[in-house]
N, C-alpha and C positions, 0 to 999 in steps of 0.2 A: 504532359507525361503522366503515365499511370504509376502511382506510388503505393508501395505496400510497406506499412510500418509494423515493427515487431519489437517487443521488449522482454527482457529477462530481469528478475530481481525485484527491487523494492518499489514502493509506491511513488518515490521521487522519480524513478525512471518512467513510471506511468504518466506522471504529471508532465514531464518533458516531452513524452511522446504525443500527448494531447496538444501541447503547444505547437509542436512541429506540424501536426495534422492541420491545425487552423492556418498556420503560415503557408503551408504548401497549397492549401485550397485557395487562400486569398491571393496567392501568386498565379493562379490559373491552372493548377495541376489537379488531377483526379485521384482520389483514394480508392484502392481496390482491396478486397478482402483476402485474396489469395496471392501468395508470392509468384505462383506460376503465371499469373495474369499481368505482372508488373514489368515496367521498363526499368524501375529503380526500386531496390529493396533497402530499407533503412533499418538497422538493428541497433537498439540501445542495450549494450551488453552489461554483464555483471561479473564481478570477481571477488565477491565477499568471502567465498570459500574455494577450496580446490575443486570441489564438485561444480561450483558455478563457472569456474574457468573452463572446465571440461564441457559443460553445456553450451557455453558461448562458442567454443571451437566447433562443437557438433552442429550448432544452429547455422553457423557460417557455411559449413560443408553441405548441410542439407539444402540451404537456399541455392547454393551453386549447382547442386545436383538436380534440383527440381526445375530451375530456370537458369541455365548457363548463359543465356544472352542478356539477362538483366545485370545492370551495374549495381554493385553492392557498396553501401555506405555504412561504416561501422563507427559507433561512438560508445560512450559509457566507460565504466571502470576497467573492463578488460582491455579496451582500446587504449586507455591511458597508461596502464601498468605494463602491458605487453605489446606495445605499438609495433615493434619490429616483427614479432611473431605473427601478429595479425596481418601485417602487410605481406608476409611470406606465404600466407594462406591464399593469396590472390584477391584480397579485398581491393576494390578500386579506389576508395577514399577512406582514410582513417582520420577521425576528428576527435581529439581528446576532450576531456571534461572542461578544460579551460576555455575552449572555443565552442562548446555545444550550444550556447545561446544563439550562435550565429550559424548553426548547422544548415538551415535552409538556404541562407545567403551563400555560404561557402560551396555547398553542393551545386547550387545553380550556376555559380561561376566556374568551378573547377570541372564540372561534368557537362557544361553547356546545355543545361536542361531547357528544352523548348516548352514554353507555357501555352495554354489555350485560354485566352481571356474570358471566354464564355463561361468557364467553370468557376471563375472568381465571383460570379453573380449569384451562385447558388445560395440558399439560406444558410446562415452561419451554423445552425445546429447540425447540419449534415456532417460536418467534420467530426464532431464528437460521436454522434450516433452511428456513423459509418464504421467506427471502431468497435461497435457493440457495447458502448458504455452508456450508462444513464447518470452515474455520479461523475462529477468532474474533480480531478485532483489538481490542486493549485500549489505550485512550488513557492514557498515563502522565504526559504533560506537554503544555503548550501554550506558544506564544510562542517568541521567539528574541532573544538579546542581540546577535547579529551583524548586520551590514548589508552583505551581498553586493550589489554595485551593480546586479545584474540582478533582484533579488528584491523583490516587493511584499508578500509574505506576512508579513514582519515588521511591516508597517504594519497589515495586516488582522487579525493575531492578537495583537499587543501584546507585553508583557513576559513573561518566562518564569514559569510557574507549574507546580509539580509536585504530583502526588497523593501522599499518604502511603503508604509501603510496605504497611502493614497493610490499607489500603483496597484496594490492587491485589491483594494476596494473597487477600482475601475474594472479590473478583470472579472471580479465576481458579478458586478452589475451587468457586464457584457454577457457573461454566461447565463445569467438569469433571463436576460432579454432573448437569448437563443433557446429558452425552454428548459434549462437545467434546473432541477429541483433541489439537488444536494451537492455541496462542495466539501471536499476533504482537504484540509491544510496539511502539507507535507514538507519535509526537510530532512537533511542528514541528521542534524541535531535540532529537532523542532523546538525543544524547550530553550535552546540557545538563541531563538529568534531575538533580534534587536540588540545583541551584545555589542555590535558595532555601531548601533544607532542610538543607544540609550533608551530603547523602547521595549518593555517586556512583552512576552507572548500574550498575557492576559489583557494588556492594553490594546493589542492588535485585535483580539477576539471581540472586545467591547466595541471597538470602532466598526468592525464588520457588522455586528448585530445592530448597531445604531444607524449605520449609513447605507445599509442594503436591506432588501426584503427577502433575501434568499430563504426559502422555507426550512432548509436543513443545513446546519453547519456542523462538521465533524472533524476530529483531530486524527492524524496519523499517530505512529508510535511516539511515545513521550517518555523520557527518562524520569524515574520516580523522584529523583532529587531536584527536578526542575519545577515542581509545583509550588507556587508562592502562597503565602498566607492569604486566605480568603478566596482561593481558586475555585472551590466548590460552589461558591455563591453564583458563579457564572451559569450554572445549570438551572437557576431559577427562571431563566429565559427558556421557554419550551422549544425554541428554534435551535438551541445548542444541545446536540444529541448526547444522551447519558451513556456513553461508552468510552472507556479509556484502555488503550493497549500500553501496559507498563512492563517493559522487559525486566524480569527478575534475574534470569540467566542461571542462578543456582540458589538453593536454599541453605547452603553451607557457608558460614562466614569465612572459613579458611579458604575455600575455593573463590569466593567473591574477592578476597584480598589478592589472590594470585591473578585474578582477572583485572585488577585495578578498578573495580567498581566502586562507586561512591555512596552506596546505600547498603547498610547491614540488614540482615533478615528481620530483626525486631523493628527497625524503622519502616521497612516495607510493610510489615503486618499492621503497624499502627496506621500507616497511610491508607491501606485498603479498608480497615475498619472505619476510619474517619470518612472515607468516601461513601461507604455504604450507609453510614449513619445520616449523612447530610443529603444523599441522593439515593433514596430507597430502591429505585429500579435500575440503578447503574449496573452495567455489565463490565467486569474487569477481566481482560485477557492478557496473556503474557508470552514471553519467549523463554525457553530453557535450553541450555547447552548440556548435552550428556557426554561424559567421558573427557572432561577438560584435563589437561596434563596434571598429574599428581593426585587426581581424585581417588581417594582410598575407598574401600568398601564402607567404612564408618561414615565418611563424609557423604557418600552417595545415599546411604540409608537416612542420614540426618536431613539431607536435601529432600528426599522423597516424602518423609514424614511432614516436613514443613510445608511443602507444596500441597499436600493433602488437606492441611488445615485451612487453606485459603479459598478453596472452592471456586477456582477460576472458571469462567464461562467457556474458555477455549485456551489451549496451550499449543503454541507453535514449537515443535521439538526439532532441535538441530543436533545431530551426532557430530561431535568435534572431529574436524579433519585438519591436519597440519597445513598451515598456510605460510609459505615462505614470505619473509619480510615483516612478520609479526614477532613480538617478544615470546609469545607462547610457543612458537615453533622451536625455540631453542631451550625450552624448559625440560628438566628431567621428569621422568615418570610418565612418559607417554602411555596411555591406557591401551591395552590390547583390543584389537578389533572385535573379537568375540565377546569380550566383557562389555564394550560399548553397545554392541547389538542387544545383549541381554538386558542391560539397563534401559535402553530405548524402548524395548518391548514392554517392560514394566511401567514406564512412564506413559506410553501410549494407552495402556489399559486404564491407568488412573485418569488420564485426560478424557477418555471416552465416558467414564463414569461421572466425572465432574460436569462435563458438558450436558449429559443426560439429566443430571440433577438440576442444572440451570433451566433447561427446557421444561422440566416438570414443574418448577416453581412458577412459571408463567402460563402454563396450560390452563385454559378456561378464561383467561383475560382477553379483553378487547383492546387492540392497539392500532394506531395508524401505521400503515405499511406503504413504503415506496415500492411499487411494483416495477421491476426492472426489465424483465424479458419473458418471453413465452416460448417454450420448446415442447414439442410432442403433446400439445394440449394442456400443458401445465404452466401456470404463471408463477414466477419466483420473485421474491423481493426481500426487504429487510425492515424490521421494526426500528424505532428510534434507538434502542439499546443494542442494535446490531445482532439480533437473532435472525437467522436465515429461515424464511418461511416459504410455503408453496400452497397453491390452491388450484383445484380443477374447476376453473371458471368457465362460463359460457363463452362462445366465440365472440368476445368483445375485447376491444383494445384496452388493456390495462397499463401497458408499459408507460413509465414516466408519470404515473398518477399516484397521488397519496390518498388512500382510502382506508377507512376503518375495517378491521377484520377480527373475527374471534379466533384465537389460537386454540385449535380443537384437540390435537393429539401429536405425539412425537412419532416421526416416521420410524419404521423398523430399523433403518440404518443408523438411527441416532444422530443424523447429521443435520436435520431440519425439522421444523414444525409444520404440520398440515393446518391450514386455515379453512374455515367455512368461506365459500365464495362471497366477496363483498356484494351486498345487496341492500337497497336498490343501487344500480349503477348510474351515477349522475352523468350528464352530458360532458363530453371531452372538450375542455377549452381549446380553442384553436392554437394558442401559443404554447401549449404543453404536450401536443401530440408528438409521438416519435415519428421521425421522417425516414426511418430505415426502410 
């Protein structure tokens, strides 16, 4: 069968999608790029915000409109929290988060999917690269024990569950054998890894670095209160990438308290300063929620001033939207839409300036780049500290290769750095070529 895979939302959804891709291919099915060419469309949905719910519904309707004959399999947080609603949209099979690890098996049985064994003999790397990916996302845990008042994901994902280190190491070794150069560890509460096994996240990282040769290991989003004593020593290993995404959510302690966050602004600032002192090239990025219930003008100004002092490399900005089922939805002082819009505009302007300043700091440096894809004659990739870069290189295959490049100038958009083309270009090892 021809399978099209699509995901919305977080990196954990990406990791699950990649796992399904490998399983479908191993089972003799063929992955296709476009939903219109598929016999089966699989959607890993999101419900983190009301907007995410809307996009999940919209994506279902679009898939049905573009390919009405394809059978539609829905999983993820929207499928879990709104199962009846999803089924009423005409989805053929709804698989909640509790069963998504068996999605390929369940879909094969319930939809009687006919496999073609010849496809199961294709090289393993075809599954990942067919999705247009060069980095592999590896799910190491699921669920969260905390209850931030704005978050519905803890309800959708349930209690914390961690994968054994040996299982994770085996997966990473297999990915490296398939040609993958970089692995990103992901989870709902990544820093909570091992809470059920008695094994902390830093022990898992050390095991991966010691027991695999993966060239690049990177972390997904990590709560600031989860970094243990001595964590920054891990970056002494050059294979552990110097980038941390630490969600702040607000720079006002009063707002952080209403959010039930476990880190005050001063503690966050100390953590960032400590990281930059011990890991000079580290890039710190963050999430901020604008217009959380009860956010006064004074609290907003306090938050904006605090964010400005931290010089983040990038800021993911979320305008608060009421999400039924969360404590924040019932809070007084819901902020007017126009006020949220104005605050969001101000924060976007600050985020652009801070991102530009980060790029300027590294302009002129030479750094190793993992080149990920080529479009319209331009190769694009990322530095170890997750700076997005581009180069107008000769007609040579760069994808999935790590090559030194000089960061020359910031693009006029302010969204990436232009590099001088890597030169000379060494021969492409047979086991690291992109098979796309």
